[in-house]
N, C-alpha and C positions, 0 to 999 in steps of 0.2 A: 544385580538390582540394588544391592546395599549401597554401593558408592553413589549411584544416581539419586538415591533418596536422601543421602546425607549432604550432598554438595549444595543444593539450594538452601538448606538450613544453616550452613556454616559460613558461606561466603557473603560478603557485603553486597548490598544493593544501593546504588547512588540515589540520593534524594531527588525527587522531581521538582520540588519547590524550595527555594531558600526563604527562610522565615525572618522577618524583621518588622519593625513598626516605625512609622514616620507620620508626622502630622501634615506633610506636604504632598506626598505622592500615594496614590492608590492604584493597585495592580489587580487585574481580573482577567479571566478567560472570556472569550467571546460568547460562549454558551451561557455565562452567568451575567452578562451585561444588563439584562432587564432588572436584576436585583439591585444594582447600584447605578442605574441609568441617570439619576439626577446629578451624579458627579461627572458624567461624560457628556453633558449638554454642549460643551465646546466642540465636540467632534460629531460628525454625522453618524447615524446608526450604521453599525458594521458587524459582520460576522467573522471578523478576524480572530484567530485563536488566542492572541495575547495582546492586551492593551494596558496602558498606564495613563493616569491623569494626575497632574501636579498642580498645586494651588499656591498662591502667595509667593510666586517665584520672583526673586529679586536678583539672584546670582544664577544665571542659566547654567554655567559650567558646573557649579557646585551641586545644583539640583539634579542634573543629568547623571552625575556620578552614582546616585542612588537608584537609578532606573535600570532594570535588567536589559542587557544588550539585545535580547531576543524579542523585545516587543515589536509588534508590527503596526500598532496604532498608538499615537502619543498626543495628548491634549495638555496644553500648558496655559495657565492663567496667572497673571501677576503684573509686574511692572518692570520691563526691560526696554530701555529706549533704543539701544543699538545692538544688532545681531552681528557677531564677529564671524570671520571666515571659518569654515569647517566646524560650525557649531554642532552639527549632527553627524560628523564623520564616523562616530562610534556606532551608528545605527544604520548600516547600509541596507538592512532588510526592511526599513520603515516603509509602510504603504499608505498610511493616513497620518497627517500632521495638522493639528488645529492649534492656532496661536492667538490667544487673547492677552497680549503682553503690553498693549499700548505702545507698540513699536513706532518709531519715527524714521528709522533708517536701517536698511540692510546693506552691509558692506559686500563688495564683490567676493564671491565664493562662499557666502553664508550658507547656501543650500547645496554645496558641493558634496558629491558622493551619494546623493539620494536618487540613484538611478532606478529604483523600484517604486518610488513614490507615485501613488495614483490620485491622491486627494489632498489638496492643500488649501487651508483656510486662514485668512487674516481677519480677525474679528476685533471690533473696538466698540466703544460706547456709541449708540445710534445718535446721530445729530451732533456729535462732538466736533466735527469738522477738523479733526486732527490729521495733519498731512503725513503721508507715508512715502518715503523715497526708496525706489527700487532701481538698482543699476540695470543697464541695458541687457546684460546677460544673466539677470538674476535667476532665470529658469533654464539656463543653458544645459545643466546636467540632468534635468528632469525629463528624461526621454520617455518615461512611461506615464507622465501626468495626464489624467483624463478630466479632472474637475479642479477648477480654480475659483475660490470664493474670496472676495474682498468686500467685507461688510462693516461699514463704519468709517474706516480711514478714507481720506481723500488723496487721489493720485494727481500728479501734475498733468495738465491737459496735453503737454508735449513730452511726456515721460519717455516715449520711444522704446518701451520694454518689448522684447521679442518673446512671443509665446511659443511653446514647444509644439511641433506638428501633431502630436498625439492628443492634444486638448479637444474635448468634446463638449464640455460644460463650462461656461463662463458666467460668473455671477458678480455683479457690481451693485451693491445695495447700500442704502443709508449713507450715501456719499455726497460729494458736492457737485455731482453731475447735473448740468443744466441743459445740455444739448446732447442728444444721442450720438451726434457726429463726433463728439470729443473722444469716443472710443478709438477712432482712427489715429489720433495723436498719442493716446496712451499705449495702444498696441498696433503699430503700423502694419505688421504683416497680416492683420486680419483683412485688410482691404486689398482688392485686386490691383495689380500693377506695382505694389510696393515690394514684392519679392518675386522669386522665380515661380512660386506657387500660383497656379491659375486662379483658384478660388478655394475658400475655406468653408467647410460644412460643420456647423455646430448643432448638436442635438438640442441644446438649451442655451439661450441667451437671457439671463435673468437680470433685468434692470429695475425690479420692483422696489418700492419704498424709497425711491429717490424723490423726495417731496419737491425739490426745486427743478426737476426735469420737466420742461414744457415745450422744448423746441426740437426739431429734427431737420438739420441742414440738408437740403436736397442733394442726393448723390453722395453723401458723406460715407456711407458704408457700401460703396459700389463693389459688386462682385461677391459679397458675403452671402452664404446660404445658411439658413436657420430653419430647424424643424419646429421649435417652440420658442416664442418670444413672450416674455412676461413683463408687462408694464403696469401691473396693479400698484396702487399707491403712488402714482405719479400724476402730473398734470398734462402729460402728453396725450393728445387726442388720438384715438385709434385711426382716424382718417389720415393723419400726417405720416403714418408708417409707410404708406405706398411710395412716398417720395424719397426714401432713404437710399434707394438703389439696390435693395436686396434682390439677389437672383432668385431666391426661393424662400417661401415662408408657408408652413403647413398649419400651425396652430398659434393663435394670438389670444393672450390674456391681457385685457386692457379695460379702461373706463373711457366712456365716450361722452362728450358734452352735447352731442346732437341726438335727435330722435330717429336718425336714419340707420341705426344699427351698424355703423361703419361699413355700409354696403359697398362703397367704392373700394375699400381695402380688401373686402372679401372677394369681389369680382376681379381685382387686379392680380391677386395671388392665387385665386381659386382655392381659398382656404378650406381645409378639412375640419378645423375646429375653431370656434370663436366663443370666448367667455367674456362678457361685459357686465358681470355681476356688480351690483351696487351702483350702476349708472342710472340716472334718473331719466329713463326713456318715457315712461307714461303710456306710450302707444307705439306701434310699428306700422308704417305705411305699406301699402301694397307694392310700391316701387322698390322699397328697401328689400322686401321679401323676394322680389323677382331676381335680385342679384345674389341670393344666398343658395342657389341650387347646388353648389359644390359641397356644402357643409354636411358632415356626418355627426358632429357634436356641437350643440349650442347651449351655452349657459346664460340664463336670463334671471338668475336669482336676485331678489331685492331690487328690481328695476322699476317698481311702481306700476306694473301692468295691471289694468282693470278689466281688459277684455282682449280676446284674440280675434283677428279678422277671419272671416270665412276663407277656406282654402289655405290656412296657415301651414298645414303639413304638406299639402299638395305642392306648394311652392318649393319645398325642399325634399325632393324624392330620395336623396341619399341619406337623410337624417336617421341616425340610430339612437342617439342619446339626447334627451331634452330635459333641461333643468329649469323649472318654473317656480321653484320654492321661494317663499317669503314675499309673494306679491299680493295682490288684492283681487284675485279672480274668484268672485263669488259663485260662479258656475263655470263649467268648462264647455267650450264649443269646438273642441279639436275635431270632432267627427261630424260637424254640421254641414259639410259640403254636399251639394246636390248631385254630384257626379258619381258618388259611390266609390271613389278610388280608395284604395287601402294604402297604408303607410308601412314602411319597413322598420318603424321605431321599435327598439328593444328595451329601452329604459326610459321611464317617465317619472319625474319628481314633481308632485303637486303639493308637497307638504307646506304647512304654514300659510295657507291662502284664505282661510275663513270659509271654505266651501261648506254649504249647508245641504245642498241637494245635488245628486248626480242623476241625470236623466238616463232612462234605460239604454239609449244608444250612445252614451258618452264615450265608450271605447269600441264601438262597432267597427271602426276603420283601422284597428290596431291588432290584427290577428297574430303578429309576430312578437308582441310585447312579452318580455320575460321578467321585468322588474317594475313594480308599480308602488310608489311611495305616496301615501295619503295621510300620514300622521299629522297631528297638530292642526286639525280643521274643526269644523262644527257639524260633522255628519251625525245625524240622529238614527238613521236607518239606511239599509242597503237593500234595494229591490232584488228579488230572486233572479231576474234575468239580466242583471247588470253585467255579470261576468261571462255571459254565454258565448261571447266571441273571443274570449281570451284563452284559447285552448293550449297555448304554450306558456302561460304565465307560471313562473317558478317562485317568485318572491312577492309577497303582499304585506305591506306594513300599514296598520290602521290605528296605531297607538295614539293616545292623547286626543281622542274623539269621544263625544258624549253618546256613544252608541249604546242602545238599550237592548232590545230583543232582536234576535236573528232567528229566522225560521229553520225548520228541519231541513237537513241536506243543503244548507245554504252555500256550501262550497262544492257541491257536486258538479257544477259547471266548470270547475278548474281541475282537470285530470292530471295536469303536470305540476301542480302546486307542491312545493317542498318546504317553503319557509313562510311562516305566518306570525305576525306580531299583533297582539291585542292588549298591549300594556296601557294602563291608565284609561280604560274604558269602563262603561257601566253595564256591560253585557251580563245578563242573567243566564248562567250556564244551565243547560238542560242535562239531566242524567241519562238521556237517550244516547246510546253509542253512535247513532246515525246523525247526531247533531253536527259533526264536523264535515262529513261528506267526502272531503278530499282523500282519495285512497293512497296517494304517495306522500302525504304530509309527514316530514321527518323532523322539522325544527319548529318549535312552538314557543312563543313568549306570551304569557297570560297573566292578567291581574285578577285575583279572586276578590269578590265583594266582602265587605267587613262582616256581614251577617248572612252567611250562606244558607240557602234553602233550595234544594236539599243539601245534605252533608255528604253526598256521594259525588266525587269528582270523576267525571267520565272523560277519558282522553283517548286519542288515537293509539292503537296498540303498537304500531311500528315506529314510534318516535325514536330518534337517535339523540335529540337535544331538546331539553325542556327547561324553560325559565318561568318561575312562578313568583309573583309579587303579591304580598298579603298585607292587609292593614291589621292593626292591633285589635284584639278582642275576638279574633276568629276562633271558632270552636274546632274540634277534631274533624278531619276530613277522612273519608274512606276512598281508596282508589279503585277505579274500575277501568280496565280489567285488573286482575290480581297480579299479573306478571307483565313486565315490560322487557321482553327478551333482548331488545336491540338498543335500549337507552344507554348512551355512553357519557352524556354530559347533563348534569342536573344543577340548576341554580335556584336557590330559594332565598328571596329577599323579603324582609319584614319580620316582625317579632311575633306575629299572631298565628303562624301556621303550625299545626300539630297534626302530622300525618298519622293516621291509624295504621302503622306498619309494624307488625310484630316481628317479622323476620325480613330485614331489608335485603339480605343476601339472596333470598328467593324472589323477592319482588323486582330487584334490580341486579340480575346476575351478571350483566355486561358493563355496569357503571365504572367509568375510568376517571371522571373528573366531577368533583362535587364542590360547589361554592355556597356558603351560608353567609349572606350579606345582611347587615343590620339585624342579625338574628341572635337571640339568646340561645346559648348552648344548652340551657336547662331542658329544652324540649327534646334534645337528642341524647341526654345523659341520664344515667341511673340516679335515683333519688335516695339511695341508701347512704350509709356512712361514708363510702368512697364513691365519688362521682366518676363514672367511666362512660366513654362514648359507646353508645349502643349499636350504631349502624356498622355491623361487621360485614365489610364488602371485600370479597377476595381479590377482585381485579382493580380496585381503586388505585390510581397512580397519582392523582393530584387532589389535594384538599385545601380549600381556602376558607377561613372563618374570619369574618369581620363582625365583631360583637357589638359595636356602637356603644360601648360602655354600659351594657345591660346585664352582664353575667355576675351573679351573686357569689359564686365560688368557682374554683378551678374545675375543669373537666379533663380527665386523662384521655388523651388520644392514643389508643392502643388497639391491638387486634386487627391491624390492616397489613397483611403480609406483602402486598405489592406496592404500597405507597412509596413514591419517590420524591414528591414535593409537598411540603406542608407550610402554609402561611397562616399565622395567627396574629390578628390585628385588633386593637381596641377591645381587649378582653377585660381590662381593668374596670371595675364597677365605679361609676361616677359618684353614686350615693354611699357605697360601702367599700371604699378602696382597701385592699389588703395586699400583703407581700406574698409572693409565690416563688417557688424554686422550679427549675426546669424539669425536674423529675415529677412534679405535680402536673405538668402540661403534656409531656410526651412519655409514652411507655415503650413497649417492645415493638419497634418498627424496623425490621431487619433490612429492608431495601431502601430506606429513606436516604436520599442524597442531598436534598436542599431543605433547610429549615430557616424560615424567616419569622422573626418575632418583632412586634411593634406595639407599644403601649399595653403590655400584658400584665404589668405589675411585677415583672421579674426583678428580684433583688439579689439573688444569689445564683452563682453559676459554679457547679462542681462537676467532678468527673463521674458522679453516680449516674447521671442521665445518659452520658455518652457511652457507657458500657452497654446500654440497650439499643444503641444506634451504631452498629458496626460498619455500616456503609456510608455514613454521613461524610459529605465532601465539602459543603458550604454551610456556614452559619452566619446569618445576618441579623443584627440586633439594632433596631431603630427605636428612638424615643423612649428609652428606659432610664429611670432616675435612680441615683445612689446605688449603682450596681457594684457588687462585691464579687471578685473573681477569686475563688478559693484556691489555695496552693496545691490541692489535689490535682488540679489540671496539669501542673508541671510534672507530677509523677506519672500521669496518664498520657503524657505528651506523644509517645509514638503512635497511639491510636486516635489522636485528635483529628478533627477535620483538616483538610488541606488549606482551606481559607476560612478565616474568622474576621468578620467586619463588625466593629462596634461603632455605629455612626449616629450622630446627633443624640448621643446618650451621655449621661454624666456618671463618672465613677465616684463611688462613695469616698468621702474625705476621711479615710481610715488607713491605719498602718497595715491592715490586712491585705491591701492591694499592692504593697511595696514589693512583694516577692516577685512581681512580674519582670523586674529589671533583668535578671539573668535569663529568665524564660524567653522573653522576646528577642534577646540577643543571641541565644544559643539554639533556639529551635531550628531544626534542619528539615522538618517535614511540614510545618504549618506556617502559612503566611498570615500575619496578624496585623490588622490595620485598625487603629483606635483614633477617633476624632473626638476630642473632649475639650471643653473650654479651659480645663485645668484651673478652676477657681472655686472657692468655697465661700459660704456665708461669712461675711466679715473680713474677707481677704481682698486685697487690692488686685484687680485683674491685670495680669501682665500680658500685653499684646504680643502675639507671635512667639509665645514661649515654646522653645524647641524640645525641651526635655520633659517628657511625661513622667519618667521615673524620678527625676529630682522633685517634681511636684508631689509624688506619692511618698517619698522619703521624708518630705517636710512634715508629714503628719504622724511620724513615729516619735513618740515622746522620749526625750533625753533627760530622764529624772534620776535622782539618786537611787531610788528603788531599782530602776532598770540597770544602773551600773553595778549595784551590789549583786543583782541577779546574774549578770554576765560574769562577774568575778567568781561567784560561787559555782557557776556552771563550769568555768575554766578549771577550778580546783578539782571538781569531781572528775572532769575529763582527764586531768593529769593523774589522779589516783587510779583511774581505770587503765591509763596507758602504761603504768609501771610494769604490770605483768606482761604487757605486749613487748616492752623493751627487753625484758628478760627472755621472752620467747625469741625475739629477733637475735639476741646474742647466741642462742643455741641453734638457730636455723638459718637466718638470713646471712649472718656473717660467714659461716662456713660455705653457704651457697655462693656468695660473692667471691670468696677465696677460690672456690672451684672454677668459677668463670675466669678469674684472673689467671689461674694456672694454665687453663686450656689456651687462653689467648697468648700467654708467654711462650708456650710450646710452639704455637703456630708462628710466632715472631722469630723463633730460633730456627725455623725451617723444618721442623719435624712434620712429616707427612704420613699418611696411612700406608703409602707404598713401602713395602719392605718391613713393616712393623710386625711384631709377633704379639698377638692378643692373648690374654689369659683365657678369655671366653669367646665363643662365637656369638652367643645371643644372651643379653640380659633381659629376663622376663619380669615385667612389673605387673602385679596382680594383687587382688585383695583375697582375704581368707575365704569369703563366700564363693569366689570363682576358682578356688584351688582344685576342686574336683575336676573341673573341665581341663585345667592345665595338666593334671596328672594323668587323666584318662584319655584325653584327646591329643593335646599338644606334645607332651613329653615323648610318647612312643613314636610320633611322626617325625620328631626332630632329633632325639638322642638315640633312637633305635638304629640298629645296624642296617646297612644296605642289604637288599633293595627296599625293605619296608620303610626304613628310616633314612635320615640323611647323615647320621653319625656326627652330629654337631654336639658341642659342649655347651650346655645351658647353665646360666647363673640364676639360681632360684633363691630369693631372700630367706625363706625358711630353712633351706638346706645348706647354702653356701656362705651365709653371713657369719663372721667371727663373733662368738658370744662376748658381750661386754664392751664391744667397740661402739663408738658414737655412730648412731644410725645415719646421720647426714654424711659423715666421712665415708662410711661404708657404701652408701648409695653412689656417691660421687666416684669413688675408686672403682666400683663395679661397672658403672656406665663407661668411664674412661678406658677400662681394661677390656671392654667388649666391642667387638666389631660392629654389632647391631644391637639396638635397643628395641624390644617388642613390648608395647603397652597393651594389656588386655583390659578393655574398658567396658563398664556396665554401670547401671545406676548405683549399685553398692560400692563399686570401686571409686566413683566420683565423690562419694561421701566419706571415704577413708582418708585420713590425713596423710598417711605415708604414701599412698598411691597418688594423691594430688601433688605431693612434694616431688615424687619421682617423675611425674608427667611434666611438672614445671621445670625441673632440672634438665630433662631430656630435650624439651623444646627450646629452652634457653641455650643449651650447648649447641643445638643444631643451628641456631641463628647466629650465635656469637663466635663459634670456632671457625678459623679459616679453612680447616680441613675437617668438616663435621662428620661424625659417625652417622650411620644409616639409622633412621627412626621409622618404625612401622607401627600402625595402629590396627588392632582387631576389635571390632565392636560386637559384643555378644548380644546386643539388642539395639534397636534404633535409639539414638541419643539426639535430643534437641540441642541446637547450638547454644542456647541459653544455659545449659547445664555444664558446658565445658568451661573450666577456669581459664580466663585469658584466651578465649578461642581465636582471637585475632592473630595470635602467634602461630596458629596452625594453617593460615591461609597459604603460605608458601608450600607447606607439606601437602595439603589437599590438592593443590593444582597439579602436583606430580603424581597423584594417584596412589600414594603409599598408605592406603587404608583399605579395609574390606570388612564386610558385615558377615558374621558367621550365620550360614543358612540353617534353617530348621529342617528343610527337606533333604532326605538322604541323597537324592539324585543330583543335588547341586553342591554337595560337600566336596566332590572330586575337583570341581572348579576352584574351590577355596584353597585346597592343598596345592593345586597346580600354581596358583598365584603366589602362595607363600614360598614354595620351593624355588620358584623363579626369582623372587626378590632376595632370598637368603643365599642362594648359590651353594657351592660345596664348601666343606670345612677348610 
C-alpha cells in the first residue's frame, strides 16, 4: 500500500492547458463559450470542446502559429486579401471555420486538408459589394462540409464552383445577387443535369438580406429540392418562387407584394410552412385561404391585418402554429364559424394587437391549444369562462396588459397549465391560496404592485420556477405557504422587494438557481460591520446579481456549499463609488467553478480570495478600471484557475503590474488572456501595440534613487552570499569531485561485475531514526542466517573514521558499498547530513555509467514537496525501489520479503 500512496505524489502530471497571453487570439472551451460569446460572433454557436477567436489578423501564417493545434472551432477577423494554399493544413481536426478577413481571392488548395470541416463561413461588410474569387475546386477536400455561408462578398455569376455532396445548408446573404437563377452559374452542380447527381436536397437555402434580389428566371433551379427557403429582406415576390423549377419546397420565408398570401406558391408546392411577416397584406381573401389547406405553420406577424374572415381556421385543417402578432386585430374572430368545427391549432400568438375584449367563445374551437400568447395588448379583464375549452393549454402569457382584478379560481378551467406570465400588469393579488386555481402550475412570472395590500404574497405551493418584478418603495412581503419544497429557479427583479424570510434554506430547500436583477444586495445582506449574504441555500448552484449601480457597500457572497457559477454585475455604486478587492466580494465557496465580474469596482486582485475558491476553473473580468494584479498571484500560480479572461478592462498604469511578464510566459496551468488598450492619461495611444508587458514596464520609474537601491541590494546579497561560497567550498566542490571520479571510473571500463565492495549496504539515517535502525534493520540484515542475511552494513555513527571530512567519508562509503539504503522520515529530511547523503546517492545513481543500487525506506508517508529535488527520483520510483514501513505487524513480513529480495545475499 505504501508504494501506491507515494507514487501519485511524486510523479509529474502533464499540464492540461498551456498558458500565455496575446492581444489577438482568445481560446476557450465550448462549455465556457457563453462567458465570452461576444468575441465569437464571427462563428455560429457551437458545443465544440475547444475554440479560438483571433482579431486584427494581417499575417495569417503568423497568427495561426499562436493557435493550439487541437482547436476544433476557429474564428478569424482582420484584413487578409489572399488566402494561400494549405493555409490550415496544421489544423486537420477543424470542424468550424469563420472568416471575416475581407478576402478577395482563395488560391487553389487554400482549404486543403480540412476533411472534417462541417461549417464554413465567409463574412464581410454588408452591402460592400466586394468580390470574392473562389477556384472551381475550392471545396474539393471538404468531404464533411454541411453548412456554407457567404455573407457580404459577391461571387461571380459564372464562378462554376463545385459544392461538396455533403452540403445541407447554403446561405448567400448581403451579396450582389439580383436573380435567384444566378445560383446555377455560381454552383452548377446544384442544378439537375449539370452532374451525374439526379437532384440535390438542401435543408436550408438562405438568400435573405439580398436587397437587390427581385427576379427569378423560370426553370433556373430545375431539379433542386429545398426544405426551407428564406427570402426575407429581398424584393423577390413569393409568387415568383413557383417558377424556379424546384422539385420540392416545404417551408417559405418571404415578403409578398400582393394581398393573396402567395396562394399560388402554397398550392404549387403544397407548402407545410409559410411566413410572410412584415408584408403589407391588410386583408386575406377567401380564395387565398382556399389554397392554403396544406399549411401547418403560418406566420402573419406585422402584416397590417385588421380582421379575419369567418372560417379562417376551417380553411386550413392541418394548421398547428399561427403567428398573428403585431397586427391591428382589435378583437379575435377565430372561432366565429357557424359549423362548430374545431381546429388542431397548438400555438397561437396574438401579442401586440391592441386587443381590448375577448368574447367568451373566443377560443371555443381550439381544444388542442397548448400555447397562447396574449401579451402587449389592452386587456382589462378576463371572463371566468373564457378558458373553459382550453383543457390542454400549458403556456399562457398575459404580460404588458392593464389587467386589474381577476376572480377567485380564475385559472381553475386550465387543468394542464404549467407556465403563466403576468409581468407588467396591474393585478391586485389576493391572499387567498385559491386565487391561482391551476393545480399543475409550475412556472410563474409575476409583477408585484408598488404599494401592496395585503403584504402576504400567496403563491402556488408546487412551483419550480418563479420570477418576481417589483417596483421601488415596496414594503416587506411575507410568503404563503411557508415552504416551497420544489422551487428550483427564483428571479427577483427590482430594488423594492424585501421578502420576510428568516431562514431561506428552510423556505427554499430545493433552490438551485437564483437571479437578483436591478436589485440592491442590501436587502439580502447583514447590516452589521461586515456585510454578509444572508440567504444560506445548501443546494444553490447558480447565482447572478445585477446591482444596477445601487449597492452602497460590498456584500460577501459566502456560505453556499454547492454554488458552481457566480456572476456579479454593476455592483459599483453610481453615487458613492469605492474600490473593492475580490476577497470582499466572495468568501468560502468550495464548489465554485465559474466566476464572472463586471463593473463591481474591483481594483485589486490577489491570491487571498483564490485560497477560498479551490475548485475555480474560469475567472472572467469585464469593464473594470485601473486593475492591479498583485504579485502574490504568481506565487499561488499552481492553484490558480485554468482560464483567466480580463476583457474590456484597463490595467492600472503602475509598475505593480509589471511582474506579469514572466508569469504569463511561464504559466503552465493557467491560460491568461488580457485585452487592454495599453494607454494611460497623457500617453499617445499606439494602435495595435503587441507587447502588453513592454507597456507595463514603461511605468516603472528609472530614477537615481531606484539605481542606488538596486546597487545597495546587490551589495547586501553579495555579503550574504560569501558564507554560501565558503559552504560550497566545503560541500559542493567535494560533491562534484566525487561525481567526476565515478564518471572517470566508468570511462575506464570499471564495472560492478567482479568488484569487491568493502560494505554490502550503506545505511543513511538521522539520529532520531537510529532506534529503528538498531532494533529493526540491523538484526534483520547483519544477523546470521536464517534470522538475518549476514550482510555487512556501513553505519555513519559506527563506521565513519573520526576527524575525516564528512563529505569525503560519505562519498567513499557510498562508492565502497554495493547498495545504498536511505531511511527517510520527516526528521531525516530536515537533517543536513541526510539530505547531503540523499543528494549524493541520487546523483551517483543518475550520473554513473554503472550505478550502485539505491533503495528508499519511508518510515512515514512523505509528500513529494518535502523531498529535495524529487524530480531526480522519477527514474528510481518507476522501478519500484522504495517501500513504506508498515505499522501493522501482519504486514511487516511483506516488507522484509521485499527488502531481502532487493538486497540478495552477501
